[in-house]
Residue, then its C-alpha position, 0 to 999 in steps of 0.5 A: m728287253a731287246v738286246e742291243i746289237w752293233q750300231g756301226s760305231s763304238s768308243f773304247a775305254a779301259g776295262d772294255t776287254p776281258y783281260g785288259f792286257y793292252d788297255t794302257d797301250t795308246e796305239y791299241t786303244s785307238s785301233a780297237d774302235k777302228f778294228s770294230v768298224w772294219a770287222g763289222r763292215r766286212l761282216g756285212h754291216p750296214i746291209v745286214d744286222i751284225e748280232l754282236q756288240s762292241g765288247s765282242f769286237y774288243a774281245c776278238f781283237e784282244e785275242a788276236v793280238t794275244e794269239y799273234s804274240a803267243q805264236v811268235n813267242q813259242f817260236n822264239i822259245r823253241d829257237n833259243l831254249f838251248h841257250l836260255q837254260g840256266q839263265e835267270t827267270g827274272s829278265v823278260l825276253t820279249g823283244r830282246r835279242v838272244t845271243p848264242t853262247l858256249g855256256r851250256t856246252v862248257f857246263l856239260s863238258q865240266q862233267y867230263g872234267t870231273e871224271a878226268g880230274a881236270g875240273g868240274y863242279i864236284d869237289w874231290k875230297k881227300g881221305s886216308i886209312s891206316l895200313v897194317s903190317g902184313s895186311q894186304e886187303y882193305d874195304l874203303n867203304a867200311l874203313y872210311g865211307a861209313a865213319s867219315e861220310s855217314n855210310a854215304s857211297i864214295e867213289v875213289k878217284k886216285v890212290f897215292h901208293d907209289p914207290p919212292p922217287a928214283i931221285t932219292k936213290y940217286y945222288d944229287p948230280y950237283s953235289t960234290t959227293g955226287y955219283g960220278t958227276a963231280n970231280m976235283m977241280e985239280g984234275f982239270g988244273f983249276g985247283s988254285y982258283s978254288p979253296a975246295t971242290s966245285f962242280v962239273l955239270m953233266p947233261v940232263f939226259e945222263d940223269l934221265l937215263r940213270i933214273q930210268a935204270i933205277e926204276f926198271n931195276d925196282q920194277i923188274r927185280k923187286s915187288s912193284y908198288t901197285f894196287t887193285l881197286i874193285n868196288n872200293k875193295l883195295r888190295i895193296f902190292p907189295i904187302p906192307t911190312s910196317p904201319q903207315k898211312l895211305y891217302f886217296d882222293y874220292i867223290l860222293t856218288s850222290e853228288r856225281n849223280n845229282t842231275l840238279v847240279t848247278s855251277s857256283g854262284e848260279p841263281i836258284d830260279v833259272i830257266s829249266d824248260y819251255s814252261n818258265v821261259p820269260y816271254n810275255n805278251m808283246q806290246y801292240q805299239y811295237i808290232n810292225d804293220v805285217g804283224k798288225q795285218w795278220i792280227r786284223k785278219y785273225g780278229l775278223a775270223l774270230c768275229k766270224e766264228l763268234l757270230g756263227n755261234i750266235r746265229s747257230k742257236y736258231g737254225a731258222i727264224p719264222i717270217p710271214n708265209a716262210e722262214m729265214n735260214m741262218d748262216g751260222e754253220t757256214l760262218r763257223s766253217e769259214a772261220a775255222t778254215e781261215k784261222e787254220q790258214l793264218i796260223t799255218e802261214l805264220r808258223e811257216t814264215l817264222e820257221q823260215t827265220s829260224r837260227k838254223l835256216m838263217m845260218e844255212a842261208d848265210s853259208e849258201e850266200s857265202t858260197r855263191l859269192q865266192e863262186k861269183l868272185s872267182k869268175v871276176p877276171l884278174q888284172i895282169y900287171i907287167g912290170 
């Protein structure tokens, strides 16, 4: 049975393409037959026979649209991935504007907040141990981590071991029994206005100086309240003289070192890398004429490649008194070159519209505009 080849016309129907990506797109379905006629004539029909069928043209057309969509989507993923990581994967991003945010920067800065005790995504927990009279050294891993965190590694962030506040050694400056800050109203001749004593308000700096004096006295003349903490081995100064509780804040090192940490309320299925950014095939009807022209050229190169593969099956065909050489290798070589040029041209065009280059162009335009405006003569008003 003879194999039917291209007759110069076709009638597209849903299901004629290998994948059917665009079979419901009315503009695509109406363009498929037009592409077939155009590509066939560009390959030499009807002057020469084209050893292709309508399905061959449809397959090349579908692949060309898909390749264009893939190239544009690859560029968009590279350009926007920094701002898309952590977003839900359920929302299709094809044809949608991606607005840069500070979300990723803030998320990373939260890690510094955890270390500084000023925020973050890791909870600070509170623990305590019992100090023993006369005992100065305590192993927090053994005394607390093993018992309360099932031998999990802990990292102590803050130890509450401070001297009593100086104000406790300083009489209330507003009290009538205050240390040098209150006097009997009779001393000022106001005794007849009050049945008892009242107050004389002292300046705040007087309180600060007195508190500072108390703190310096305790620090220099007495054993200072301090501690050392190395590998969760705690050494207390001064040596406790009575049983008491010592409190501290800590985190679990497993939580701090968890590279899969997420913010509160963040969904599980999020964009993590290049592989799951939800860019799908474009709809043919929404591709502009510039893109459609690229698709037609790339589709023609695919048809030429396919035709070259078919003709390469036989290097020559015998005819009476001679043989006819096929041009399969030539077609394949031309097709490979054309495909490479089209891909390179498209990628270069896309790169020129990257967010980085557009910001640089905007900055350059702003600078040039400022230079231009600076040369505009200013009017002089004489009053």
